[in-house]
C-alpha positions, 0 to 999 in steps of 0.5 A: 184455511177453514173447513166445514162439514156438509152433506157432500164432505168437507168444504174448504175456503180461503181466508177471504171471500174472493179467490186469488184471481187478482188479489194484489193491490199496487203498493203505491195505490194503497199508500195514496189511499192512506195519505191525509193532509194536516190541513184536512184530517180525514174522518176516522172511519175512512182511516179505519177502512184504509187500514183494513184494506192494507191488511187485506191486500197484505194477506192476499199478497202473502198467500199469493207469494208463499207458494212461489217462495216455497217453489224457489227452494225446490230442486227443479228439473226438466224431464224427457222420457223416450217414446216411439214418436219422440219424448214425453216432456215433464217437470220434476220438483223436489228430491230425486231419490224418492218416488214422485207424485205423478201429476196429469193436467187437463185439456189444453194445459200442460205440466205447468198446471201443478207448478204452484202446488208442487212447492207445498206438498211436505217433501213429496216430489212431483213429476208433472207430465206434458200429456201427448199433444200438450206442452213440450212433448213431441208431436204425435204423428199424423193418423193418431189422435193425441187424446185417444184414451188408449194412447194416454193409458199406454203413455202413462204405462210407458212412463211408469216402466221407464222410471222403474216405479213398481207403485205410482201415486196419481193426481189428475185434473180434468182430462188428466183425472180421466186418465188417472181414473182409468189407469187406477182401474186398469192397474189396481195393484200398481196405484197406491193413491188417486187424487181427482182435482175437479172432474170425477165423472164429467157430463154424462153421455149415453150410448145414443148421444156418443154415437151421434157425436162420433161422426162430427168428432172424427171429421173435425179431427181429420180437418185439423190434421189437414190444416197442420203445417199448411199455414203459419199460426204465429201470433204475438204472445199477448194474443196467445195469453188473451186467447188462453184466458178467453178459452177457459171462460173465467176459470184461469186468472192472469197469473195462472195463464202466464204460468201455463203459457211458459210451456204452452207457447214457443217462439218469441215476441210477435212470432209465437205459436201455441204448443197444444196440438189442434187435434187434442180438443177433437175427442170425447170425454169419459163416457158415463158407463166406462167411468162407473166401471172404473169406479168398481175396479179402483182399489186404492184410497181416493181423494176428490176435490170438487170446486163449487164454481159453476162458470160458463166452462164448468164441468156440469157433472150430473149429481145423480151420476156422481153419487152413483160413481162415489157409491161404487168407488167407496164399495171398491176402494173402501177409503174415499174422501171428498172435499168441496172448495171455493174456487174455479175449475183451475183452483189448484193453480189459481189458489193452491192454498185452498187445495193444499191442506186436504191434499197434504192430509191425504198424502200423510194418511195414504201414501205408501213409504218407499225406501228405494233410492230412485236417483240413479235410474232417474238421472238419464231422464233429466235434461 
């Protein structure tokens, strides 16, 4: 892993120039390319290219598999936390006697978003939640918008209280980053660190634009609610996977999409349904004015991981607004680290090795020690 300092902070990148979206070359193909007959010896430069190709494939394969190996060594548990409408589901990786890093996923994703990251955080357990309307969490009742900011804030507060955590460490991606930011600003003495994995102020929306968008958003939400339960949405698993890949506009590689689909679909074979609530996508992002107000209220150390990718579905943050946000955040929290990495919006899931060094360094420096044994209180929430 290489880091370089730029005007925006540190720049991190993988050992190769390509992200691990499809890094594995079939071994049989590598071996075939390397074959040569005694009758027709191949030129030396071609043999050298084959050796280099095999080494590159081996390096990519090791980088791709080491996190699965680490993950296999962790204790892994399903979590169910009661809420008035059912339960909030989640996934716990690691020791159960320590306070976890609470991880919040992005729009349309689920707790699986942090699966490959969880195995590499130096003994820090991870609790990734399925936010309302996502994954294996109970469906929010009709009449309630799953992505309502108030509901998301209240849900995270319920989780903290249920787990008996006096302090929480938060990491958020996309939508989850907005939730983590609002929470850290609303309860500044309860959050000891905040990590943003690509968002940190989305595309700005002024008051006029937000007002203009409100009517259509409300109507879309009500239309989606009326369609719920009227027709079967059963489709083959392969189609759900293709839809997930297409819907992320190149941000996900196939392996990452498979990981999300394990909690993002239910059923089997040709008869599966997506678990994400269709009402989830009918909600505004974090308004710029609220984001800036949050920046002025956060008191904990913050880490911002900013991918350089600018694909069709990239979050087109306004650079001037982002600098204003970071300036306010630095004035309020005093400790703000920004790291720019090579990767897409889902770099933490596609290529965790790109994110892990900066995240581990930040955890070592800023996560507060916790001597309390949480295992007894947590036991009732494990499935």
